[in-house]
C-alpha positions in Angstrom: -118.1 -120.0 71.9 -114.7 -119.5 70.2 -113.8 -121.8 67.4 -110.3 -123.4 67.8 -108.0 -123.6 64.8 -104.9 -125.7 64.4 -101.6 -124.2 63.5 -100.8 -125.7 60.2 -97.3 -125.6 58.8 -97.1 -125.2 55.0 -94.1 -126.9 53.5 -92.4 -125.3 50.5 -94.1 -126.5 47.3 -92.0 -127.5 44.4 -93.1 -126.2 41.1 -94.8 -128.9 39.1 -93.2 -127.9 35.8 -92.7 -124.1 35.2 -90.8 -124.8 32.0 -87.8 -126.9 31.0 -85.0 -126.2 33.4 -81.5 -125.5 32.1 -79.9 -125.6 35.5 -80.0 -128.2 38.3 -81.8 -127.8 41.6 -85.2 -127.5 43.1 -87.7 -124.8 42.0 -90.3 -123.6 44.6 -93.5 -121.7 44.2 -93.5 -118.7 46.7 -96.7 -118.5 48.8 -98.5 -115.2 47.8 -101.2 -113.0 49.5 -102.9 -110.4 47.4 -104.9 -107.4 48.7 -106.8 -104.7 46.9 -107.9 -101.2 47.6 -109.6 -98.7 45.2 -106.2 -97.4 44.2 -103.8 -100.4 44.1 -103.2 -104.1 44.4 -100.6 -105.2 46.9 -98.9 -108.6 46.4 -96.9 -110.2 49.2 -94.6 -113.1 48.3 -92.9 -115.3 50.9 -89.3 -115.9 49.7 -87.3 -116.9 52.9 -83.6 -117.2 52.4 -83.5 -114.8 49.4 -81.6 -111.6 49.9 -83.2 -108.4 48.6 -80.4 -108.0 46.0 -81.0 -111.6 44.9 -84.7 -111.1 43.9 -85.4 -110.7 40.2 -88.6 -109.0 39.0 -89.2 -109.0 35.3 -92.1 -107.3 33.5 -92.5 -108.2 29.8 -95.5 -108.5 27.6 -98.0 -108.1 30.5 -96.3 -111.0 32.4 -94.8 -110.3 35.8 -92.1 -112.8 36.8 -90.7 -113.2 40.3 -87.6 -115.3 41.0 -84.8 -115.6 43.4 -82.2 -118.1 44.6 -81.9 -119.5 48.1 -78.2 -120.1 48.9 -77.0 -122.9 51.2 -76.5 -121.6 54.7 -73.4 -123.7 55.6 -70.0 -122.3 55.0 -67.3 -123.8 52.8 -65.6 -125.6 55.7 -68.9 -126.9 57.2 -70.8 -130.1 56.6 -74.6 -130.3 57.1 -75.5 -132.6 60.1 -79.3 -131.9 59.9 -80.7 -129.8 57.0 -84.4 -129.2 57.0 -84.4 -125.9 55.0 -84.4 -126.8 51.3 -82.3 -124.6 49.0 -83.2 -123.9 45.4 -85.0 -121.2 43.4 -88.3 -119.4 43.8 -90.3 -118.8 40.6 -93.8 -117.5 40.0 -95.5 -115.6 37.1 -98.6 -113.4 37.0 -100.4 -112.0 34.0 -101.3 -108.3 34.5 -104.4 -106.7 33.0 -104.8 -103.2 31.7 -106.1 -102.2 35.1 -102.5 -102.0 36.4 -100.3 -98.9 35.7 -97.2 -101.0 34.8 -94.9 -98.0 34.8 -95.6 -97.2 38.5 -95.0 -100.7 40.1 -92.8 -100.5 43.2 -91.1 -103.3 45.1 -89.5 -103.7 48.5 -88.3 -106.7 50.6 -87.9 -107.2 54.3 -87.6 -110.4 56.4 -88.0 -112.7 53.5 -91.2 -111.1 52.2 -91.3 -109.4 48.9 -93.9 -106.6 48.7 -95.1 -105.3 45.3 -97.4 -102.3 45.0 -99.3 -102.4 41.8 -101.1 -99.1 41.3 -104.3 -99.1 39.3 -104.4 -97.0 36.1 -106.4 -93.8 36.5 -109.1 -95.1 34.2 -109.6 -98.1 36.5 -110.0 -96.1 39.8 -113.7 -95.8 40.7 -115.0 -92.2 41.0 -118.3 -90.6 41.9 -120.0 -88.3 39.4 -122.0 -85.5 40.8 -125.5 -84.9 39.4 -126.2 -81.3 38.6 -129.7 -80.0 39.3 -131.7 -78.3 36.6 
């Protein structure tokens, strides 16, 4: 017997208090999925409304910071009649361990999803050691 699941809509979550803000506007936490293989960790961050060129990725002191602004959709001569898509800034930080080869991180963006490939350092990749007879 198949188990039924409801489709649940997850609203944007405003950041509780990332730090003192120096500019006005909402700040959202992007939803993130993280996957791991033997060779790398893949991080997917949902940032709808942020253009690829508007995404900022900063790596400093083992802290990876993702941010990007969502611009209003309406044009200069338009007035919003019904606006359900909140605009603001996405912001999230991650602490990287020595397992990650920080110099080899790659990023791409498509359809509002940021994809980061975080390769593992050679010393962190598992390997098999052959046992020699004799």
